N, C-alpha and C positions, 0 to 999 in steps of 0.2 A: 759777407759774414766776417765778424771779428771773433777773437777768442773770448771776448766778453759776452757774446751771444751764444757761444758753444756750451752745451749742457755739462754739468759736473756729473760724470759717470762713476759710480762706485760698484765694485764687484764684491760679492760675498761668496767665497770659495769654500765649499764644504769638505768634510772629512770622509775617508773611505779607504784608507790604506793604499794599496797599489792601484786601486781604482782612481785615486786622485791624480794619477799621471795624465788622465784625460784633461785636467786643467791646462796642461802644457799645450795641447792641441787647440783648446778654446782660445787661449791667449795668443797663439800664433795667428789664428784667423782674425781676431780682433785687431792685432797689430797690422796685418797685411791689408785690412780694410781701411787703414788710416784712422781708426777710431781712437781718440785720446782718452785715457783712463786717468781719473783724478785721485782715486783712492781704492784700496783693497783691504778687506777684512778676511782673515783666514782662520779656519779651524783644522787642527790636525794636519793631514797632508795638504790641505788647502792653505794652511799657514806656511808650510815649507815651500810650496811652489810660489805662493804669493810673495813671501819674503825674498825669495831668489829673484823673482821678476822685478820687484821694487828696488832691489839692491843694484840692479843694472846688469845682472848676468844674462848673457845672450840666450834667448829661448831655443835656438836651434842647437847650440852647444849643449844646453840642458837636455834636449831631446836625444842627442847622441849619447850623452852620459847615461841616461835612463836605459837606452837600448843595449849598451855594451858593458855597463858596470856590473861587477859581480856583487850583488846586494847581500849575498850570504856572508861575505867577508865582514859585514858590519855587525854580525851577531856575536856579541861578547857575552856568552852565557855565564850565569852566576848561580851560586847556591840559592834556591828560591827563598825569598824573604817577602819583599813587596812587589817583585817582578822577576821574570825569567832572564831578561836582557838588561845589562847594566846601562848601556846607552852612551858610553864614553866614545866609542868609535863613531857612532851616529853624530854625536856633537862635533867631532872633528870635521865631518863632511858638511855639516850645517855651517860651521865657521867658514869653510871654503866657499860655499855657494852664496852666502850672504856677505862675503868679503869683510867679515868681522865688523860690520857697520852697526851704528846705533840707529834707533828709529828716527832721531832728530836729523840725521844726515841725508835722509831720503828726499828725492824730488817728487816722488809719488807717495802720498800718505799711506801708511800701512799699520794695521793693528792685528794682534794675534790673540786668540781666545783659548783659555785653559779653564780647568775646573779645580776648585779647592776641594780636596778629597774629604776633609773633615766637616766643613760647613756646607758643602754642596753649592757654594756660590760660584757664579760666573766671574772669572778674572780676566780682564782685558788689559793687555800690554800695549802701551802707547809710547813709551820712552825707555831709554837705557839700551843695553846690548840686545840685538835681535836674536842672536843664536840661542841664548838662554831661554828666551820666551818661546821660541819655536820648539826647542827641545821639550819644554813643558807641555806645549800644545799637542805634541804627537805621542804623548805617553799613554799608549793604550793600556787600560787597567789590566793587570795580571801578566802583561807581556813585557812592557818596559818598566824599569824601576821609576817610581815617581820622582819628581824634581823638588828639592827643597830650595825655595827662593822667596826672599822677602818675608820670612817668617811663616810661609805657607807650604803645605805639602800638595803639589800640583799634579794632576793627571789630564788626560785627553780632553780637549774642549768639546768634543762631540758628545760627552756625557750630558751637557746642558744645552749645546747649540751646534748640532750637526751641520747645519747650513746657517751661518751667523748673519742672517738678514737684519734682524732687529738691531744688532750692534752696528751693522753697516749703515742703518738709517741715521745713526747718531752723527755720521759724517756729513749729514745734510746734503746729500747729492740730489741732483735733479732727476736722475734715472738710476735706480738700483737694480743690478743684474745679479740674480742668484745662479750659481752653478752647483747642481745637486748630483753628486756621484755616489750617493748612498745605495746600499744593497736593496734590491726589490725583493721583499720577502716572499712574493708569489713564485719567485724563481728558485727558492730554497727548498729542496726536497728533504724529507725526513726519513732517516733510516735507523737512527739510534738516539739514545738519550742526549748525546751532545748536540745532535742536529736539532732536537726539540728545544734545548736551551738557547742555541744560537738563533733559531727562528723566532723565539719569543723576544729576544733582544732586538732582532731586526724589526719586528712589528712595533715595539715600543719606540725604537729610533725613528721609524718612518712617521709615526704619529707626531713626534716632536718636530721632525723636519717639515711636515706639512703645515704646522702652525707657523713656522718661520717663513717658509716659501710664500705663503699667501700675502705677505707684506711686500714682496718684490714686484717691480714693474715688469720685468722680463725674467723668465726662468729658462735656463738651458739644462736639459737633462740627458746626458749621454746614455745611450742604451747599451749598458755594459754586461747585460745578461748574467751568466754564472761566474764571471771573473770575481775571484775572492779577494778579501782584504790582503792576504799574504802572497798573492800571485804576482810577485815582482818580475818574474820572467815574461809577463805579458804586457810590459810597459809600452812597447811599440804599438800593440793592438789598442791599448787604452788611449794613447795619443791620437791614433787614427779615428777612433770612435768619437773622441772629443772634438776633433776637427769637423767631423760630419755633423755633429749636433750643433756646433756654432754656425756652420754654414747654413743649416736649415733655419735657424732663428735670426740670422743676419738681416734679412729684409725687414723684419719687424723692428729690430733695434735701430736700423738706419732710418726707418720711417719716423720713429719716435724722436730721433735726433733732428731730423729735418723739420718736424712739426714744432719742436722746441725753438729751433733757430728762427723759424718763420714768425713765431709769436713774439720772440724777443726783438726781432728787427722791426716789427710793427709798432711795438711799444716805444722803441728808440727813434 
């Protein structure tokens, strides 16, 4: 086997707030299996973890950071206007994790997905500073202040692409792997009007995610149960569940890789 016969593997990492810490466990398993990743497309927390990975930050250091970091320290509340949290403190952490790199500096291709609040358009970042793009991608509507960038007002990419598989397909990989950490609406109990509103949003999001995921060659779905978007204290649990989901799907992924290499070697 040569690297010329090795498939181009592209990951589509979905959004889910704290549930997105499961991406770290998935990436750790993929790395430990010796599987080479060619590209990553991320939405929301998937953008943060994907950018951190592609920037070369150690996955195990990142795991320790998630486990011991006091995430409440990043909450810089503001007088409500377009969001409850300003996001300046979060941007500082993103700068650290991405090493202030630009997209063009990466050895592994990375794109981040955000949403134009006014046009509803999907906005895909492929160049320039990574931190600004990631900050836009994680801007949960109503929670984080939107980001003004390149003449646009940007919010969370999950509004249009919770699991950005269709964008990932544009990287023209041989195998596209989706990692879906979205909330399972069947796990969401209804006790009040806010629960009703949240459940409706979950159902709508799951419908959009299902349309995206059907375009993937392999899908990894960590079983995160009732862990919520803001349950940052459950980071270690999310990473463990992510590892379990990746280990379960690993034989299928390795088989696809082996079949691709065999076909390429026969052609050559």
